[in-house]
N, C-alpha and C positions, 0 to 999 in steps of 0.2 A: 490642706496637706500642710502636715510645717514641721523641719524635719531639729532634729536633736541630735546632743552626742549623747543622750542615755537615755537607755534599754527602756520605754514605756508600755506600759501595758492598761486598757482599760482602767476608768475610774479614776485613772492620777489626773491627779489638778496641776498646770505647764504656766508658767510662766516667761516674759520674756529672758532670754538667756542675754547675762551683761556679755560676756567673754565672746560671745559669735552671733552676726552679722544676722540675719534671718530665721536665726534658731529659736526653738524652748525649753526651759528643763522643767524641772520639779521644783512643787514649791516647794520654800524649804523653813519657814519662817510664818508663826502669826504675822497675818494685817497683812498678804504681800497682794500686787493687784496682777487678776488672772488675769489669765486669756479665755481661760474656759480649761474645759476636762479631754481629756482621751474617752473619746468611743468609736468605734464601731458603727452606731450610729446614726453620727451628724447627720443630717438632714440635705445642710449647704457645704460646698467642696471649692475651697479655692485653693487653686497650685497656679503653676506656673505654665502657659499653657506650652512655653518654647521645648523644656526639658518633661513637659508631660510631668503627670502626679507624682507626686513620692510624699514620703514621710507618712505622718500617722492624721487621722483626722480628728478633730479634734471639736466639740461642740462647744458653738460661743453661744448658742440659747436653746432653748425646747429641757421635757425630761431626758436624764440621762443618769446611771447610775456613777456612783460616786462614790472612794474610800472615804472612812473618816473615822477618826480615834476620838477618846473620848477624855483627849487633853481639861477640856474645859466640861467637862461633865456628858452623861449619854446623853447623845439625842432621843430629842422627841417632836414628832407630825408638829409642821408650823416652826421650828426651831426659822436661825436665820444662822447660812450657815458663811465661813470664811476661811481662810488656808488653816492651819495648826505649825507648828513645829518640827513636825513627821514628816516626815519627805509625801510632797504627792498627797496631804489627804486632808480633809476638810474636819476644822468643830465646830460646837456649835457661840456662834456669839450671842449675849442677855440682849443687844439693842445696837445700831448701828454706830452708836457713839464710841462704847466698848471698842465697837470692830475699827473704828477710825473711816467709817465709813468704806471697808474694803468690803459687803456684802458680794457674797455669788452665787448666792439662788436659800429656798426655802427648802428642809427639806419632807420630802411627801410621806414615811415610816420613820418608824419608831425604829431607834439604834441595836443590835441586838447582847454584844457583845465589844470588852476592852479597840480592839479592830474589826473592822465590822463595812460592809460597801452596803448602800440605800437609795434609794428613788430619789430624786432631788430637779427641784423646778431648778435652772441659772432663772437669775434676774438679776437686771441692770437696771 
């Protein structure tokens, strides 16, 4: 479980918060190093045992729903995904070099609208 100074929703991509220790924030630029994706179905939960669990569940591996944008064109099954300039959303990348090796995952289904939520496998 991770804390954030922002309101987070299922499917948001999160990165390290550069202004607050031990917190995450929504991705906000292309090719950022992502921590993971907000998911109520995260299979492994890490938290502070002394203070109990608080914050959002963040999936760091597995299949999750992720918010996407068509910033780099509509996403198709099998496309590599990375962070976009749209807050908390992924976009497709053509190859690892174009994405500066910041690939978050692989699309498992086609994107249907400009802003959508699709199934992705987190790939590290």
